[in-house]
C-alpha positions as CSV (number, residue, x, y, z in Angstrom):
1,M,-15.6,43.8,-11.6
2,P,-19.2,42.4,-11.2
3,Y,-20.3,39.8,-13.6
4,S,-23.8,38.8,-14.7
5,F,-24.7,35.1,-14.8
6,E,-28.5,35.3,-15.2
7,T,-28.7,36.0,-18.9
8,P,-27.6,33.3,-21.5
9,Q,-24.2,34.0,-22.9
10,R,-21.7,32.3,-25.2
11,Q,-18.1,31.3,-24.6
12,A,-15.3,33.6,-25.5
13,I,-15.0,34.2,-29.3
14,S,-11.3,33.2,-29.2
15,G,-12.5,29.9,-27.8
16,I,-13.5,28.9,-31.3
17,I,-9.8,28.0,-31.7
18,I,-10.0,25.6,-28.7
19,I,-13.2,24.0,-29.9
20,F,-11.7,23.7,-33.4
21,L,-8.6,21.8,-32.1
22,A,-10.9,19.6,-30.0
23,N,-13.0,18.8,-33.1
24,I,-9.8,18.0,-35.2
25,K,-8.9,15.5,-32.6
26,K,-12.5,14.2,-32.3
27,F,-13.1,13.7,-36.1
28,G,-9.5,12.9,-37.1
29,N,-10.3,9.2,-37.5
30,V,-12.8,10.1,-40.2
31,L,-10.0,11.8,-42.2
32,L,-7.7,8.9,-41.7
33,V,-10.2,6.4,-43.0
34,L,-10.9,8.6,-46.1
35,A,-7.2,9.1,-46.8
36,L,-6.2,5.5,-46.2
37,P,-6.4,4.5,-49.8
38,S,-4.2,7.4,-50.9
39,L,-1.7,6.7,-48.1
40,T,-1.4,3.0,-49.2
41,G,-0.5,4.1,-52.8
42,K,-3.8,3.2,-54.4
43,D,-5.2,5.4,-57.2
44,V,-8.2,7.4,-56.1
45,D,-10.3,10.0,-57.9
46,L,-9.9,12.6,-55.2
47,P,-6.4,13.8,-54.3
48,I,-5.5,13.6,-50.6
49,W,-5.0,17.4,-50.4
50,W,-8.5,18.0,-51.5
51,M,-9.7,15.6,-48.8
52,I,-7.8,17.4,-46.2
53,L,-9.1,20.8,-47.4
54,G,-12.7,19.6,-47.4
55,F,-12.2,18.1,-44.0
56,V,-10.9,21.3,-42.5
57,V,-13.7,23.4,-44.1
58,L,-16.3,21.0,-42.6
59,V,-14.7,21.1,-39.2
60,I,-14.5,24.9,-39.2
61,T,-18.1,25.1,-40.2
62,W,-19.2,22.6,-37.5
63,T,-17.0,24.4,-34.9
64,Y,-18.6,27.8,-35.6
65,F,-22.2,26.5,-35.3
66,E,-21.2,24.5,-32.2
67,W,-19.8,27.6,-30.6
68,R,-22.8,29.7,-31.7
69,H,-25.5,27.3,-30.4
70,F,-23.7,26.8,-27.0
71,N,-24.9,29.1,-24.2
72,Y,-25.1,28.9,-20.5
73,H,-26.5,30.8,-17.5
74,I,-27.2,30.4,-13.8
75,A,-30.8,31.1,-12.6
76,N,-33.2,29.9,-9.9
77,G,-30.6,27.6,-8.3
78,Y,-29.7,25.8,-11.6
79,L,-26.8,25.9,-14.0
80,I,-28.5,25.7,-17.4
81,I,-26.6,24.6,-20.6
82,N,-28.0,24.7,-24.1
83,E,-26.0,23.1,-26.9
84,G,-26.3,21.1,-30.1
85,V,-25.9,21.8,-33.8
86,F,-28.7,19.6,-35.3
87,R,-30.0,18.1,-32.1
88,K,-30.7,20.7,-29.4
89,E,-30.1,19.7,-25.8
90,E,-30.8,21.5,-22.6
91,T,-29.1,20.4,-19.4
92,L,-30.2,21.7,-16.0
93,I,-27.9,21.0,-13.0
94,P,-29.2,21.8,-9.5
95,V,-26.5,23.8,-7.8
96,E,-26.8,21.8,-4.5
97,R,-25.8,18.7,-6.5
98,I,-22.5,20.1,-7.6
99,Q,-19.6,18.3,-5.9
100,S,-16.6,20.2,-7.3
101,V,-15.8,22.9,-9.8
102,Q,-12.4,22.7,-11.5
103,I,-10.6,25.1,-13.8
104,N,-8.2,23.6,-16.3
105,Q,-5.9,25.2,-18.9
106,S,-4.2,23.6,-21.9
107,F,-1.1,25.1,-23.4
108,V,-3.1,26.7,-26.1
109,S,-5.6,28.0,-23.5
110,Q,-2.8,29.7,-21.6
111,L,-1.6,31.4,-24.8
112,L,-5.2,32.7,-25.4
113,E,-5.8,33.5,-21.7
114,L,-8.7,31.1,-21.6
115,A,-9.7,28.3,-19.3
116,A,-12.2,25.4,-19.1
117,V,-14.7,25.0,-16.3
118,E,-15.4,21.4,-15.4
119,I,-18.3,20.6,-13.1
120,D,-18.7,17.3,-11.3
121,T,-22.0,16.3,-9.6
122,A,-23.1,13.7,-7.2
123,G,-23.9,10.3,-8.8
124,S,-22.2,11.2,-12.1
125,G,-20.1,8.7,-13.9
126,K,-18.4,11.4,-15.9
127,K,-17.9,15.1,-16.0
128,E,-21.4,16.4,-16.1
129,V,-20.6,19.7,-17.8
130,K,-17.6,21.2,-19.4
131,I,-17.6,24.9,-20.5
132,S,-14.5,24.7,-22.7
133,A,-13.4,28.3,-23.4
134,L,-14.0,31.2,-21.0
135,H,-11.7,34.1,-20.3
136,I,-9.7,33.1,-17.2
137,D,-11.0,35.9,-15.0
138,F,-14.6,35.0,-16.0
139,A,-13.9,31.3,-15.4
140,E,-12.8,32.1,-11.8
141,A,-15.9,34.2,-11.3
142,V,-18.2,31.4,-12.5
143,K,-16.4,29.0,-10.2
144,K,-16.8,31.3,-7.1
145,H,-20.4,32.1,-8.0
146,L,-21.3,28.4,-8.2
147,I,-19.6,27.6,-4.9
148,A,-21.3,30.5,-3.2
149,L,-24.7,29.4,-4.4
150,K,-24.0,25.9,-3.3
151,I,-23.1,27.1,0.2
152,E,-26.2,29.3,0.3
153,N,-28.5,26.5,-0.7
154,S,-26.9,24.0,1.8
155,T,-27.1,26.5,4.7
156,E,-23.3,26.4,5.3
157,S,-21.9,29.5,6.8
158,V,-18.2,29.2,5.7
159,P,-17.3,29.1,2.0
160,E,-16.2,25.6,1.1
161,Q,-13.1,26.9,-0.7
162,E,-12.0,29.5,1.8
163,L,-8.4,28.3,2.2
164,E,-5.4,29.5,4.1
165,Q,-3.5,32.5,2.6
166,Q,-0.2,30.7,2.7
167,P,0.2,27.5,0.6
168,L,1.2,24.3,2.4
169,I,3.3,23.3,-0.5
170,R,4.8,25.4,-3.3
171,F,7.2,23.7,-5.7
172,S,10.4,25.5,-6.8
173,L,12.6,24.2,-9.7
174,L,14.8,22.5,-7.1
175,D,11.8,20.7,-5.7
176,M,10.8,19.4,-9.1
177,V,14.4,18.2,-9.7
178,K,14.4,16.3,-6.3
179,V,11.0,14.7,-7.1
180,G,12.2,13.8,-10.6
181,L,15.3,12.1,-9.2
182,T,13.3,10.1,-6.7
183,E,10.6,8.8,-9.2
184,N,10.1,5.1,-9.9
185,H,12.7,4.5,-12.6
186,L,11.8,0.8,-12.7
187,K,8.9,1.7,-15.1
188,M,11.4,3.0,-17.6
189,A,13.5,-0.2,-17.4
190,L,10.4,-2.2,-18.2
191,A,9.6,0.1,-21.1
192,I,13.2,-0.5,-22.5
193,I,12.8,-4.3,-22.1
194,G,9.4,-4.1,-23.8
195,I,10.9,-2.3,-26.8
196,F,13.7,-4.9,-27.0
197,M,11.2,-7.7,-26.9
198,Y,9.1,-6.0,-29.6
199,L,12.1,-5.7,-31.9
200,N,13.1,-9.3,-31.3
201,Q,9.5,-10.4,-32.1
202,Y,9.6,-8.7,-35.5
203,S,13.3,-9.3,-36.1
204,S,12.6,-11.2,-39.4
205,F,10.6,-8.3,-40.7
206,F,13.7,-6.1,-40.3
207,G,16.0,-8.6,-42.1
208,F,17.5,-10.5,-39.1
209,D,17.4,-14.1,-38.2
210,D,15.1,-15.0,-35.3
211,D,17.8,-15.3,-32.7
212,E,20.2,-12.8,-34.2
213,V,18.8,-9.8,-32.3
214,V,18.9,-11.6,-28.9
215,D,22.3,-13.1,-29.3
216,S,24.0,-10.0,-30.7
217,S,22.3,-7.7,-28.1
218,I,23.3,-9.9,-25.2
219,D,26.9,-10.1,-26.3
220,Y,26.9,-6.3,-27.0
221,I,25.4,-5.4,-23.6
222,A,27.7,-7.8,-21.8
223,L,30.6,-6.0,-23.5
224,I,29.5,-2.5,-22.6
225,L,27.3,-3.1,-19.6
226,P,28.8,-0.2,-17.5
227,I,28.1,2.3,-20.4
228,F,24.7,0.8,-20.9
229,M,23.8,1.3,-17.2
230,V,25.0,4.9,-17.3
231,V,23.1,5.7,-20.4
232,Y,20.0,4.1,-19.0
233,L,20.3,6.0,-15.7
234,F,20.6,9.3,-17.5
235,T,17.7,8.5,-19.9
236,S,15.4,7.3,-17.1
237,V,16.1,10.1,-14.8
238,G,15.9,12.7,-17.6
239,L,12.5,11.4,-18.8
240,S,11.2,11.2,-15.2
241,L,12.3,14.8,-14.6
242,F,10.7,15.9,-17.9
243,F,7.3,14.3,-17.0
244,V,7.4,15.7,-13.4
245,I,8.0,19.2,-14.8
246,I,5.2,18.8,-17.3
247,K,2.7,17.6,-14.7
248,F,3.7,19.4,-11.5
249,F,5.2,22.7,-12.8
250,N,4.5,25.5,-10.3
251,L,2.7,23.0,-8.0
252,T,0.8,24.9,-5.3
253,V,-1.2,23.2,-2.5
254,F,-3.6,25.0,-0.1
255,I,-5.3,23.3,2.8
256,S,-8.1,24.1,5.2
257,D,-10.6,22.3,7.3
258,K,-12.9,22.3,4.3
259,G,-10.6,20.5,1.9
260,L,-7.5,20.7,-0.3
261,S,-6.7,22.7,-3.4
262,V,-4.1,21.6,-5.9
263,K,-2.9,23.7,-8.9
264,A,-0.2,22.6,-11.2
265,G,0.9,22.0,-14.8
266,L,3.1,23.4,-17.6
267,F,1.2,22.8,-20.8
268,K,-2.1,22.0,-19.1
269,V,-2.8,23.8,-15.9
270,E,-5.3,21.9,-13.6
271,D,-6.8,23.7,-10.6
272,S,-8.6,21.0,-8.5
273,F,-10.4,21.4,-5.2
274,V,-11.1,18.3,-3.1
275,P,-13.9,18.9,-0.6
276,L,-13.3,17.2,2.7
277,K,-16.7,15.5,2.5
278,K,-15.8,13.9,-0.8
279,I,-12.5,12.3,0.4
280,Q,-12.9,8.6,0.7
281,I,-9.3,7.3,1.0
282,I,-5.9,8.8,1.2
283,K,-2.7,7.0,0.5
284,W,0.9,7.8,1.4
285,L,3.1,6.2,-1.2
286,S,6.9,5.8,-1.3
287,N,9.8,4.0,-2.9
288,P,13.4,3.5,-1.7
289,L,14.7,6.8,-3.3
290,Q,11.8,8.8,-1.8
291,R,12.4,7.3,1.7
292,L,16.1,8.2,1.4
293,A,15.1,11.8,0.6
294,G,12.4,11.9,3.3
295,Y,9.6,12.3,0.7
296,K,6.3,10.5,0.3
297,S,3.6,11.0,-2.4
298,L,0.0,11.7,-1.5
299,A,-2.9,10.2,-3.4
300,I,-6.4,11.3,-2.5
301,Y,-9.4,9.2,-3.8
302,Q,-12.7,10.9,-4.0
303,A,-16.2,9.5,-4.3
304,S,-16.6,8.4,-7.9
305,S,-17.8,5.7,-10.2
306,E,-15.6,2.7,-10.8
307,T,-15.0,3.7,-14.4
308,I,-13.3,7.0,-13.4
309,K,-11.9,6.0,-10.1
310,R,-8.3,6.3,-11.2
311,K,-8.9,9.6,-12.9
312,K,-10.3,11.0,-9.7
313,A,-7.1,10.4,-7.7
314,V,-5.5,13.7,-6.9
315,T,-1.7,13.3,-6.5
316,V,0.8,15.5,-4.6
317,P,4.4,14.4,-4.8
318,G,7.3,15.4,-2.6
319,C,5.5,15.7,0.7
320,Q,7.9,16.1,3.6
321,K,7.1,14.9,7.1
322,H,5.6,18.2,8.3
323,H,3.3,18.2,5.2
324,R,2.2,14.7,6.0
325,D,1.5,15.6,9.6
326,E,-0.5,18.7,8.7
327,I,-2.6,16.9,6.1
328,T,-3.2,13.8,8.4
329,Q,-4.1,16.1,11.3
330,R,-6.6,18.1,9.2
331,F,-8.3,15.3,7.4
332,F,-7.8,12.3,9.8
333,P,-7.6,13.6,13.3
334,E,-8.8,10.1,14.5
335,V,-5.2,8.9,14.1
336,A,-4.3,10.8,17.3
337,Q,-7.7,10.8,18.9
338,D,-8.7,7.1,18.9
339,E,-7.1,5.3,21.8
340,D,-8.4,1.8,21.5
341,K,-6.7,0.3,18.4
342,Y,-6.8,-3.4,17.3
343,L,-3.9,-4.7,15.2
344,L,-4.9,-7.3,12.5
345,T,-2.3,-9.4,10.8
346,P,-2.9,-12.3,8.4
347,V,-2.3,-15.8,9.8
348,P,0.9,-17.6,8.9
349,F,-1.0,-19.9,6.4
350,W,-1.3,-16.8,4.1
351,K,2.5,-16.5,4.1
352,L,2.9,-20.2,3.4
353,R,0.5,-20.0,0.4
354,L,2.5,-17.1,-1.1
355,Y,5.8,-19.1,-0.5
356,A,4.2,-22.1,-2.3
357,F,3.1,-20.1,-5.3
358,F,6.1,-17.8,-5.8
359,V,8.9,-20.0,-4.5
360,V,8.1,-23.7,-4.4
361,L,6.1,-23.8,-7.7
362,P,9.0,-22.3,-9.7
363,L,11.5,-24.6,-8.0
364,L,9.5,-27.6,-9.4
365,G,10.8,-26.6,-12.8
366,L,14.4,-27.3,-11.8
367,A,14.1,-31.0,-12.3
368,P,13.4,-31.0,-16.1
369,V,15.9,-28.1,-16.6
370,L,18.7,-30.0,-14.8
371,Y,17.8,-33.2,-16.6
372,F,18.4,-31.5,-20.0
373,E,21.5,-29.7,-18.5
374,I,20.2,-26.2,-19.2
375,H,22.4,-24.7,-16.5
376,E,21.7,-21.0,-17.3
377,A,18.0,-21.6,-16.8
378,A,18.6,-23.5,-13.6
379,A,20.7,-20.7,-12.2
380,G,17.9,-18.2,-13.2
381,I,15.2,-20.2,-11.5
382,G,17.4,-20.5,-8.3
383,I,18.0,-16.7,-8.2
384,Y,14.3,-16.0,-8.8
385,A,13.3,-18.3,-6.0
386,I,15.7,-16.7,-3.5
387,I,14.5,-13.2,-4.5
388,S,10.9,-14.2,-4.3
389,A,11.4,-15.7,-0.9
390,L,12.9,-12.4,0.4
391,F,10.0,-10.4,-1.1
392,V,7.3,-12.7,0.3
393,F,9.0,-12.5,3.8
394,K,9.2,-8.8,3.8
395,Y,5.8,-8.1,2.2
396,T,3.9,-10.3,4.6
397,A,5.8,-8.9,7.6
398,N,4.8,-5.4,6.6
399,Y,1.1,-6.1,5.9
400,K,-0.8,-4.7,8.9
401,V,-4.3,-3.4,9.4
402,T,-5.1,-1.2,12.4
403,V,-8.8,-0.8,13.3
404,S,-10.1,1.7,15.8
405,E,-13.4,3.1,16.7
406,N,-13.5,5.6,13.8
407,L,-10.6,4.7,11.5
408,I,-9.1,1.9,9.5
409,E,-5.3,2.1,8.7
410,L,-3.6,-0.3,6.2
411,N,0.2,-0.5,5.9
412,K,1.7,-2.8,3.2
413,G,4.5,-3.1,0.8
414,F,8.3,-3.8,0.8
415,I,10.0,-1.8,-1.9
416,F,7.0,0.3,-2.8
417,T,5.1,1.0,0.4
418,E,1.6,2.2,1.0
419,Q,-0.1,3.7,4.1
420,V,-3.8,3.9,3.6
421,F,-6.4,5.8,5.8
422,L,-10.2,5.2,5.7
423,K,-12.8,6.6,8.1
424,V,-15.2,3.9,9.2
425,F,-18.4,5.9,8.3
426,K,-17.1,6.1,4.7
427,V,-17.4,2.3,4.3
428,Q,-20.1,1.3,1.7
429,N,-20.1,-2.5,2.1
430,V,-18.1,-5.3,3.6
431,A,-17.8,-8.7,1.9
432,V,-16.7,-11.8,3.7
433,K,-14.9,-14.1,1.3
434,Q,-13.8,-17.7,1.8
435,N,-12.2,-20.1,-0.6
436,I,-11.9,-23.9,-0.2
437,F,-8.4,-23.6,1.4
438,Q,-9.7,-21.1,4.0
439,K,-12.8,-23.1,4.7
440,R,-10.9,-26.1,5.9
441,R,-8.9,-23.9,8.4
442,S,-11.8,-21.6,9.4
443,L,-10.3,-18.5,7.8
444,V,-11.8,-15.7,5.8
445,S,-10.7,-12.6,3.9
446,L,-12.5,-9.2,4.2
447,E,-13.1,-6.9,1.3
448,I,-14.0,-3.4,2.5
449,Y,-15.7,-1.3,-0.2
450,T,-15.8,2.5,-0.4
451,A,-17.1,4.9,-3.1
452,S,-13.6,5.1,-4.5
453,G,-12.1,1.7,-4.1
454,S,-11.6,-1.1,-1.7
455,L,-9.3,-2.5,1.0
456,T,-8.4,-6.1,1.6
457,I,-7.8,-7.9,4.9
458,P,-6.6,-11.4,3.9
459,Y,-6.6,-14.6,5.9
460,I,-7.9,-13.8,9.4
461,P,-9.8,-16.2,11.7
462,E,-13.4,-16.7,10.7
463,N,-15.0,-15.6,14.0
464,L,-12.9,-12.4,14.0
465,G,-13.7,-11.7,10.3
466,Y,-17.5,-11.9,10.9
467,A,-17.3,-9.9,14.1
468,L,-15.3,-7.2,12.4
469,S,-17.7,-7.2,9.4
470,N,-20.8,-6.9,11.7
471,K,-19.1,-4.1,13.7
472,L,-18.2,-2.0,10.6
473,L,-21.7,-2.4,9.1
474,Y,-23.3,-1.5,12.4
475,D,-21.1,1.6,12.8
476,V,-22.0,2.7,9.3
477,E,-25.7,2.2,9.8
478,S,-25.8,4.0,13.1
479,S,-23.6,6.9,12.0
480,N,-25.3,10.3,11.2
481,Q,-22.3,11.5,9.3
482,Q,-22.5,11.9,5.5
483,W,-20.1,9.9,3.5
484,M,-19.9,12.5,0.7
């Protein structure tokens, strides 16, 4: 079915519900402030139910005029948006500046068969335009039309989002269960500890003595520790599985030489396309459970401002070896092509500094603890020092940077590992840093900046650091490839 984009048109009429819910969330704080006196038990002239009714009426009225005054069309190479209730605003976006077009669906949008179209442009620190409520078929048509116009204006011959017919990854329910079981459950343990510390901090408010919560809890946990561990395990795994299903339900990943498309979500379906040109860094992340299952998670960082860098990361969990090989081969063929590779490892002084900070410094606290005969604290310090020494040894042993003609590869981590790839021509800047300890030993650290983050090469010889910095900057200046 052909669609017309040249004439101004409004969003779907059922989209008023979507806009209304967004405005309830947006203006909810106003209602809370107005209702606060009633909620605290103070006598007010206007009952809270009248406040709520008046608030809802105002939001409905505002929503209707917001929907009515919003229109969009595509003409003469521009996406044109007109909006505003009291203050009219017209936004013109050149099609060639569009970096990505995404289609997202919330749970309510799915029920109404609507979708939001989000458009990101070059140099933008936020989503430039969001059309909140279009019929799903029409949203797909708008997306394809914008991409086609972008291709036409940039003289590209192959549609940027022409992907392979068969998906590289498609999650089944079993896949989601496997990913949920191999998630980082340490975060849930920290959350439980945080709740316990919060309750202890406000124990007097709940009618307990200051130390009663700690003492009774420690005794209780020591008595039923096996049961506690089983309950924690099921709770942690259950919550991890729940969040995985919410975020990655029906995950489908398509890949081509032009980029990668990811679609997933239960209550909010997100359809994201990552153009190859916009990819700055990719990371392969893993933890012990994932390595045991043969999985790694992919994180793709696109060109973006610092404020939304984290939001720009597109994640794909549960990648098996053949997935990793395919993605690496498509996006970073330099891994196999570059023959001359130089391995950089930090000098031993870096390791000694970490030992001093994480091992020797805590051990200095043993003297006063032993003097006052606090044996439990002394044992804790000793155990901490031993564990820290092991962590420092393994972390520093695994920290390696490989530099070739076209690629930088960083491997780091002990329990939670990272493998990072960055193409040399994507480098934005290189900073050579030197503190007073490094200066005495002719050492420097390099900070390599990109449009989506930075990489650090710590504690290398000064002459090598400046030589590498000059090489990277020269390669970037002399390259004709576009970084985005």
